[in-house]
All heavy atoms as an XYZ file, in Angstrom:
677
protein
N     118.539     51.341    101.732
C     119.845     51.933    101.528
C     120.933     50.868    101.666
O     120.829     50.003    102.540
C     120.066     53.043    102.541
C     119.081     54.161    102.407
C     118.040     54.304    103.326
C     119.187     55.077    101.371
C     117.135     55.341    103.220
C     118.275     56.115    101.251
C     117.264     56.251    102.164
O     116.367     57.274    102.049
N     121.970     50.963    100.861
C     123.022     49.938    100.928
C     123.739     49.879    102.270
O     124.242     48.834    102.667
C     123.997     50.337     99.814
C     123.461     51.537     99.151
C     122.190     51.945     99.828
N     123.808     50.963    102.990
C     124.517     50.989    104.265
C     123.650     50.518    105.425
O     124.140     50.357    106.529
C     125.047     52.394    104.562
C     124.058     53.482    104.315
C     123.955     54.251    103.192
C     123.006     53.908    105.166
N     122.899     55.132    103.300
C     122.301     54.942    104.512
C     122.575     53.528    106.435
C     121.199     55.578    105.071
C     121.483     54.173    106.980
C     120.816     55.175    106.297
N     122.380     50.294    105.204
C     121.463     49.938    106.295
C     121.886     48.655    107.015
O     121.784     48.580    108.235
C     120.038     49.805    105.773
N     122.367     47.677    106.291
C     122.784     46.421    106.927
C     123.948     46.666    107.884
O     123.999     46.088    108.977
C     123.176     45.392    105.876
C     123.515     44.046    106.477
C     123.822     43.007    105.419
O     123.832     43.280    104.232
N     124.080     41.807    105.868
N     124.865     47.524    107.510
C     125.997     47.857    108.377
C     125.508     48.521    109.658
O     125.923     48.164    110.757
C     126.970     48.783    107.636
C     128.055     49.337    108.525
C     129.133     48.534    108.908
C     127.998     50.638    108.999
C     130.129     49.033    109.723
C     128.996     51.141    109.823
C     130.046     50.340    110.182
O     131.020     50.831    110.997
N     124.602     49.481    109.533
C     124.063     50.189    110.702
C     123.325     49.207    111.614
O     123.501     49.229    112.828
C     123.130     51.343    110.272
C     123.900     52.370    109.439
C     122.452     51.971    111.467
C     125.039     53.056    110.162
N     122.523     48.340    111.028
C     121.805     47.337    111.830
C     122.775     46.435    112.589
O     122.534     46.084    113.742
C     120.898     46.487    110.943
C     119.704     47.255    110.415
O     119.385     48.327    110.977
O     119.099     46.788    109.436
N     123.873     46.062    111.952
C     124.876     45.224    112.598
C     125.477     45.942    113.807
O     125.646     45.342    114.879
C     125.986     44.841    111.592
O     125.388     44.133    110.508
C     127.046     43.977    112.243
N     125.778     47.221    113.661
C     126.342     48.004    114.764
C     125.348     48.096    115.920
O     125.709     47.883    117.087
C     126.731     49.423    114.282
C     127.830     49.345    113.229
C     127.114     50.321    115.455
C     129.123     48.733    113.698
N     124.076     48.411    115.634
C     123.056     48.526    116.683
C     122.843     47.187    117.387
O     122.683     47.128    118.604
C     121.735     49.035    116.129
C     121.751     50.505    115.881
C     121.775     51.126    114.667
C     121.763     51.554    116.857
N     121.800     52.491    114.841
C     121.792     52.779    116.165
C     121.759     51.563    118.249
C     121.814     54.001    116.824
C     121.773     52.785    118.902
C     121.802     53.981    118.188
N     122.854     46.096    116.636
C     122.689     44.770    117.244
C     123.870     44.425    118.147
O     123.696     43.834    119.216
C     122.504     43.703    116.168
C     121.164     43.815    115.480
O     120.206     44.347    116.036
N     121.095     43.344    114.247
N     125.063     44.792    117.721
C     126.245     44.556    118.556
C     126.151     45.385    119.844
O     126.443     44.880    120.938
C     127.515     44.908    117.778
C     128.763     44.664    118.550
N     129.200     43.404    118.915
C     129.678     45.519    119.058
C     130.317     43.490    119.594
N     130.634     44.771    119.700
N     125.747     46.648    119.713
C     125.582     47.512    120.893
C     124.561     46.909    121.857
O     124.769     46.906    123.073
C     125.164     48.909    120.467
N     123.463     46.404    121.328
C     122.433     45.788    122.178
C     122.997     44.590    122.929
O     122.737     44.412    124.117
C     121.227     45.376    121.336
N     123.799     43.775    122.256
C     124.417     42.621    122.908
C     125.373     43.033    124.015
O     125.412     42.412    125.078
N     126.149     44.089    123.780
C     127.060     44.588    124.810
C     126.288     45.104    126.018
O     126.679     44.868    127.165
C     127.943     45.703    124.244
C     128.981     45.270    123.219
C     129.665     46.492    122.615
C     130.000     44.321    123.824
N     125.201     45.797    125.769
C     124.397     46.326    126.874
C     123.771     45.207    127.702
O     123.660     45.313    128.916
C     123.323     47.275    126.354
C     123.845     48.618    125.870
C     122.745     49.401    125.165
C     124.413     49.424    127.022
N     123.356     44.143    127.048
C     122.776     43.008    127.780
C     123.791     42.374    128.719
O     123.438     41.913    129.797
C     122.256     41.954    126.796
C     120.962     42.334    126.145
C     120.477     41.274    125.174
O     121.290     40.724    124.417
O     119.266     41.009    125.179
N     125.042     42.362    128.315
C     126.083     41.712    129.114
C     126.767     42.662    130.102
O     127.515     42.202    130.960
C     127.135     41.122    128.180
N     126.506     43.934    130.016
C     127.212     44.928    130.825
C     126.880     44.806    132.306
O     125.751     44.538    132.681
C     126.862     46.331    130.347
N     127.889     45.035    133.128
C     127.673     45.108    134.574
C     127.530     46.553    135.024
O     127.077     46.818    136.129
C     128.841     44.447    135.339
O     130.060     45.089    134.957
C     128.916     42.962    135.023
N     127.937     47.484    134.172
C     127.743     48.910    134.416
C     127.622     49.600    133.070
O     128.340     49.266    132.127
C     128.927     49.499    135.171
C     128.798     51.001    135.397
C     129.979     51.607    136.148
O     130.220     51.157    137.282
O     130.636     52.492    135.585
N     126.701     50.552    132.994
C     126.534     51.330    131.766
C     126.742     52.786    132.123
O     126.141     53.309    133.054
C     125.129     51.115    131.149
C     124.901     52.054    129.975
C     124.959     49.668    130.731
N     127.616     53.438    131.366
C     127.891     54.866    131.564
C     127.719     55.542    130.216
O     128.372     55.192    129.242
C     129.305     55.074    132.088
C     129.637     56.531    132.353
C     130.960     56.653    133.069
N     130.860     56.259    134.460
C     130.638     57.116    135.457
N     130.485     58.392    135.215
N     130.560     56.685    136.698
N     126.811     56.507    130.175
C     126.549     57.268    128.956
C     127.236     58.615    129.118
O     126.916     59.379    130.021
C     125.028     57.458    128.739
C     124.767     58.240    127.466
C     124.341     56.099    128.700
N     128.195     58.898    128.261
C     128.992     60.114    128.379
C     128.501     61.150    127.379
O     128.433     60.889    126.175
C     130.482     59.804    128.151
C     130.953     58.790    129.190
C     131.315     61.081    128.186
C     132.339     58.254    128.948
N     128.151     62.332    127.901
C     127.748     63.429    127.039
C     126.412     63.221    126.356
O     126.225     63.617    125.218
N     125.477     62.604    127.035
C     124.159     62.318    126.473
C     123.590     63.570    125.819
O     123.320     64.561    126.459
C     123.235     61.851    127.611
C     121.817     61.569    127.185
C     121.455     60.290    126.812
C     120.863     62.564    127.155
C     120.164     60.017    126.422
C     119.562     62.298    126.766
C     119.222     61.023    126.395
O     117.953     60.753    126.004
N     123.425     63.523    124.512
C     122.869     64.669    123.791
C     122.223     64.234    122.483
O     122.366     64.880    121.463
C     123.969     65.705    123.510
O     124.969     65.135    122.698
N     121.537     63.122    122.513
C     120.888     62.633    121.305
C     119.764     63.565    120.876
O     119.056     64.116    121.695
C     120.286     61.241    121.537
C     121.294     60.206    121.929
C     121.319     59.706    123.205
C     122.216     59.742    121.015
C     122.241     58.753    123.585
C     123.141     58.790    121.380
C     123.154     58.290    122.656
N     119.585     63.691    119.583
C     118.424     64.375    119.044
C     117.190     63.646    119.566
O     117.208     62.419    119.701
C     118.487     64.302    117.521
C     117.290     64.941    116.871
O     116.198     64.392    116.899
N     117.509     66.084    116.295
N     116.093     64.363    119.888
C     114.906     63.683    120.436
C     114.422     62.491    119.608
O     113.991     61.486    120.166
C     113.860     64.786    120.483
C     114.660     66.029    120.668
C     115.935     65.807    119.865
N     114.517     62.566    118.305
C     114.081     61.431    117.474
C     114.987     60.227    117.733
O     114.524     59.111    117.923
C     114.085     61.809    115.983
C     112.981     62.824    115.721
C     113.911     60.574    115.102
C     113.029     63.439    114.341
N     116.297     60.442    117.743
C     117.240     59.361    118.027
C     117.134     58.916    119.476
O     117.302     57.746    119.781
C     118.674     59.810    117.745
C     118.912     60.105    116.276
O     118.231     59.491    115.442
O     119.768     60.946    115.983
N     116.880     59.860    120.358
C     116.792     59.555    121.778
C     115.722     58.512    122.039
O     115.942     57.574    122.792
C     116.491     60.827    122.565
O     116.317     60.528    123.918
N     114.561     58.679    121.431
C     113.490     57.697    121.642
C     113.953     56.308    121.226
O     113.704     55.330    121.915
C     112.239     58.114    120.887
C     111.470     59.221    121.560
C     110.129     59.451    120.905
N     110.246     59.934    119.550
C     110.394     61.221    119.212
N     110.447     62.132    120.141
N     110.493     61.580    117.958
N     114.635     56.213    120.098
C     115.111     54.907    119.637
C     116.164     54.345    120.589
O     116.091     53.185    120.987
C     115.682     55.004    118.218
C     116.270     53.714    117.747
N     115.480     52.672    117.322
C     117.551     53.276    117.686
C     116.249     51.647    117.007
N     117.517     51.988    117.212
N     117.133     55.166    120.943
C     118.202     54.697    121.821
C     117.632     54.248    123.156
O     117.949     53.172    123.650
C     119.279     55.785    122.013
C     120.244     55.409    123.124
C     120.032     56.006    120.719
N     116.786     55.081    123.746
C     116.238     54.745    125.062
C     115.347     53.519    124.979
O     115.506     52.577    125.749
C     115.492     55.945    125.668
C     114.764     55.539    126.934
C     116.473     57.077    125.945
N     114.444     53.506    124.050
C     113.513     52.374    123.964
C     114.180     51.084    123.542
O     113.936     50.036    124.128
C     112.384     52.684    122.988
C     111.394     53.654    123.550
O     111.234     53.761    124.760
N     110.735     54.391    122.683
N     115.016     51.140    122.536
C     115.597     49.918    121.985
C     116.857     49.464    122.717
O     116.988     48.301    123.047
C     115.909     50.106    120.497
C     114.685     50.358    119.654
C     113.693     49.208    119.697
O     114.111     48.033    119.655
O     112.482     49.490    119.767
N     117.767     50.377    122.956
C     119.029     49.959    123.561
C     118.976     49.901    125.077
O     119.404     48.915    125.668
C     120.166     50.880    123.098
C     120.565     50.731    121.642
C     121.721     51.660    121.313
C     120.948     49.302    121.306
N     118.466     50.937    125.718
C     118.428     50.916    127.175
C     117.524     49.804    127.695
O     117.716     49.316    128.798
C     117.982     52.258    127.740
C     119.044     53.325    127.728
C     120.299     53.107    127.198
C     118.783     54.559    128.263
C     121.267     54.081    127.190
C     119.747     55.553    128.261
C     120.990     55.317    127.729
N     116.557     49.377    126.914
C     115.693     48.276    127.356
C     116.472     46.965    127.448
O     116.040     46.028    128.100
C     114.508     48.116    126.406
O     114.938     47.623    125.150
N     117.631     46.898    126.813
C     118.476     45.697    126.858
C     119.336     45.632    128.113
O     119.865     44.578    128.448
C     119.393     45.647    125.639
C     118.714     45.773    124.310
C     117.858     44.591    124.008
C     117.280     44.725    122.612
N     116.221     43.796    122.367
N     119.494     46.752    128.798
C     120.374     46.820    129.963
C     119.802     45.979    131.105
O     118.670     46.180    131.523
C     120.579     48.288    130.417
C     121.404     48.346    131.682
C     121.222     49.104    129.309
N     120.599     45.051    131.587
C     120.157     44.188    132.688
C     120.681     44.676    134.038
O     120.111     44.370    135.067
C     120.663     42.764    132.457
C     120.254     42.159    131.139
C     118.992     41.374    131.267
C     118.739     40.534    130.039
N     117.847     41.111    129.087
N     121.778     45.426    134.041
C     122.355     45.876    135.310
C     121.450     46.921    135.967
O     120.584     47.504    135.327
C     123.777     46.408    135.122
S     123.920     47.857    134.090
N     121.665     47.103    137.237
C     120.785     47.954    138.038
C     121.052     49.441    137.897
O     120.217     50.253    138.268
C     120.916     47.577    139.518
C     120.401     46.187    139.824
C     118.912     46.046    139.531
O     118.142     46.948    139.890
O     118.538     45.027    138.930
N     122.216     49.820    137.349
C     122.582     51.224    137.358
C     123.035     51.684    135.974
O     123.858     51.039    135.335
C     123.700     51.440    138.371
C     124.221     52.845    138.454
C     125.194     53.030    139.598
C     126.528     52.413    139.313
N     127.560     52.774    140.278
N     122.479     52.808    135.550
C     122.905     53.475    134.328
C     123.335     54.876    134.738
O     122.546     55.629    135.291
C     121.762     53.564    133.298
C     121.261     52.170    132.929
C     122.213     54.334    132.059
C     119.983     52.164    132.112
N     124.609     55.194    134.501
C     125.137     56.505    134.875
C     125.149     57.393    133.632
O     125.717     57.017    132.606
C     126.571     56.394    135.449
C     127.105     57.774    135.806
C     126.589     55.467    136.649
N     124.512     58.547    133.745
C     124.510     59.533    132.673
C     125.481     60.629    133.087
O     125.267     61.308    134.082
C     123.111     60.139    132.445
C     122.044     59.056    132.279
C     123.132     61.120    131.283
C     122.123     58.261    131.017
N     126.552     60.781    132.327
C     127.554     61.802    132.639
C     127.343     62.982    131.689
O     127.624     62.899    130.503
C     128.959     61.230    132.485
C     130.028     62.193    132.922
C     131.394     61.529    132.957
O     131.514     60.308    132.926
N     132.423     62.338    133.016
N     126.807     64.062    132.247
C     126.506     65.251    131.464
C     126.427     66.431    132.413
O     125.840     66.320    133.487
C     125.178     65.069    130.727
C     124.868     66.202    129.773
O     124.638     67.329    130.198
N     124.856     65.893    128.497
N     126.971     67.564    132.013
C     126.983     68.729    132.898
C     125.604     69.338    133.091
O     125.364     70.028    134.067
C     127.957     69.785    132.385
C     127.572     70.392    131.070
C     128.585     71.413    130.620
C     128.137     72.004    129.286
N     129.004     73.073    128.866
N     124.656     69.058    132.202
C     123.318     69.619    132.302
C     122.342     68.557    132.838
O     121.465     68.076    132.125
C     122.863     70.148    130.945
C     121.675     71.060    131.056
O     121.019     71.129    132.093
N     121.384     71.755    129.977
N     122.518     68.212    134.096
C     121.754     67.125    134.714
C     120.248     67.349    134.618
O     119.502     66.432    134.270
C     122.188     66.935    136.188
C     121.264     65.995    136.916
C     123.622     66.446    136.243
N     119.791     68.539    134.900
C     118.340     68.791    134.909
C     117.712     68.589    133.541
O     116.620     68.032    133.430
C     118.038     70.188    135.446
C     118.350     70.337    136.930
C     117.741     69.239    137.804
O     116.545     68.929    137.646
O     118.468     68.680    138.643
N     118.386     69.009    132.483
C     117.846     68.823    131.126
C     117.760     67.342    130.773
O     116.769     66.887    130.187
C     118.700     69.569    130.113
N     118.774     66.588    131.147
C     118.777     65.154    130.850
C     117.689     64.450    131.655
O     116.970     63.601    131.132
C     120.166     64.533    131.115
C     120.129     63.030    130.930
C     121.206     65.156    130.207
N     117.553     64.801    132.925
C     116.484     64.209    133.744
C     115.123     64.470    133.113
O     114.279     63.576    133.057
C     116.508     64.787    135.157
C     117.551     64.198    136.050
C     117.457     64.789    137.447
C     118.491     64.210    138.352
N     118.427     64.749    139.713
N     114.924     65.691    132.657
C     113.651     66.050    132.021
C     113.421     65.215    130.759
O     112.327     64.718    130.529
C     113.644     67.537    131.691
C     112.356     68.026    131.107
C     112.411     69.518    130.840
C     111.139     69.967    130.153
N     111.204     71.373    129.760
N     114.479     65.035    129.959
C     114.380     64.240    128.734
C     114.003     62.795    129.018
O     113.279     62.164    128.251
C     115.726     64.234    128.004
C     115.781     65.193    126.868
O     114.805     65.828    126.511
N     116.964     65.309    126.290
N     114.522     62.247    130.101
C     114.331     60.830    130.399
C     113.188     60.550    131.376
O     112.906     59.391    131.666
C     115.634     60.250    130.958
C     116.821     60.278    130.004
C     118.075     59.791    130.716
C     116.552     59.451    128.765
N     112.520     61.576    131.846
C     111.486     61.422    132.881
C     110.349     60.495    132.457
O     109.771     59.807    133.292
C     110.938     62.786    133.270
N     110.030     60.454    131.196
C     108.871     59.661    130.762
C     109.182     58.166    130.587
O     108.282     57.371    130.365
C     108.318     60.215    129.448
O     109.281     60.068    128.421
N     110.438     57.780    130.714
C     110.815     56.381    130.520
C     110.741     55.633    131.846
O     111.686     55.600    132.629
C     112.205     56.283    129.895
C     112.239     56.876    128.514
C     112.695     58.174    128.313
C     111.774     56.156    127.426
C     112.709     58.732    127.045
C     111.778     56.707    126.162
C     112.249     57.992    125.977
O     112.249     58.546    124.728
N     109.613     55.002    132.078
C     109.348     54.329    133.354
C     110.316     53.184    133.633
O     110.637     52.916    134.781
C     107.912     53.828    133.378
C     106.915     54.954    133.389
C     105.490     54.451    133.345
C     104.583     55.644    133.410
N     103.471     55.603    132.553
N     110.797     52.520    132.605
C     111.708     51.392    132.819
C     113.054     51.832    133.374
O     113.800     51.014    133.890
C     111.958     50.617    131.509
O     112.517     51.515    130.539
C     110.676     50.008    130.973
N     113.352     53.132    133.279
C     114.630     53.636    133.774
C     114.548     54.190    135.184
O     115.569     54.418    135.818
C     115.162     54.726    132.839
C     115.444     54.285    131.409
C     115.903     55.470    130.577
C     116.472     53.169    131.376
N     113.355     54.397    135.691
C     113.200     54.989    137.029
C     113.891     54.136    138.078
O     113.768     52.918    138.102
C     111.724     55.149    137.358
C     111.124     56.263    136.549
C     109.757     56.652    137.049
N     109.222     57.637    136.126
C     107.971     57.667    135.729
N     107.114     56.804    136.192
N     107.580     58.585    134.875
N     114.624     54.812    138.943
C     115.340     54.130    140.004
C     116.652     53.516    139.555
O     117.408     53.006    140.363
N     116.939     53.533    138.277
C     118.170     52.936    137.747
C     119.173     53.983    137.296
O     120.324     53.669    137.052
C     117.831     52.030    136.564
C     116.918     50.887    136.942
C     116.487     50.100    135.737
N     117.644     49.429    135.159
C     117.648     48.901    133.949
N     116.593     48.972    133.184
N     118.721     48.312    133.480
N     118.728     55.226    137.175
C     119.602     56.281    136.655
C     120.362     56.988    137.766
O     119.793     57.278    138.809
C     118.784     57.315    135.883
C     118.115     56.841    134.602
C     117.298     57.971    134.010
C     119.137     56.336    133.609
N     121.615     57.233    137.498
C     122.429     58.087    138.341
C     123.023     59.147    137.423
O     123.230     58.882    136.228
C     123.536     57.296    139.030
C     123.019     56.392    140.105
C     124.147     55.739    140.883
O     125.311     56.193    140.782
O     123.856     54.754    141.579
N     123.295     60.323    137.963
C     123.791     61.424    137.148
C     125.125     61.904    137.682
O     125.311     62.058    138.878
C     122.768     62.547    137.115
C     121.490     62.133    136.458
C     120.453     61.578    137.197
C     121.331     62.244    135.087
C     119.283     61.171    136.591
C     120.166     61.830    134.465
C     119.137     61.296    135.220
N     126.039     62.131    136.757
C     127.377     62.608    137.079
C     127.601     63.883    136.260
O     127.744     63.808    135.040
C     128.397     61.537    136.714
C     129.828     61.950    136.974
O     130.070     63.127    137.345
O     130.707     61.091    136.792
N     127.648     65.056    136.909
C     127.760     66.300    136.166
C     129.201     66.697    135.795
O     129.397     67.741    135.176
C     127.174     67.329    137.140
C     127.492     66.783    138.474
C     127.410     65.287    138.330
N     130.178     65.852    136.110
C     131.554     66.217    135.781
C     131.801     66.094    134.285
O     131.215     65.245    133.609
C     132.567     65.362    136.552
O     132.347     63.988    136.220
C     132.437     65.554    138.041
N     132.681     66.944    133.780
C     133.030     66.896    132.369
C     133.936     65.710    132.101
O     134.742     65.323    132.933
C     133.733     68.181    131.955
C     132.889     69.445    132.036
C     133.728     70.649    131.676
C     131.681     69.356    131.122
N     133.804     65.140    130.927
C     134.625     63.995    130.545
C     135.961     64.489    130.034
O     136.092     65.400    129.334
C     133.918     63.171    129.465
C     134.699     61.985    129.005
C     134.857     60.909    129.852
C     135.272     61.958    127.760
C     135.574     59.808    129.435
C     135.998     60.858    127.340
C     136.149     59.777    128.167
C-alpha cells in the first residue's frame, strides 16, 4: 500500500521515543486484540524504564489483557482515574 511507508515511519518514531522515555503512560488503553499484540510485543518491548502506567477506568479488564506478557510483569502500574 502506498501509505505503508508513512505508517512504518510513525511506528519507528514511536519505538525510538519509548526507548528514550523515563516514564511511559498509556491513556485509555483500548486497542483491538490484534493491534494490542503488535503494540505490546513491538512497542512495549522497547521501553527501558522500570514503570509503565496504564490509565484506564477498567483496571481489571486491562490487567487480564496484559497478563500473558511476561516482559511487563512487575513494571505495570494502573491508574483508574479518567483523563
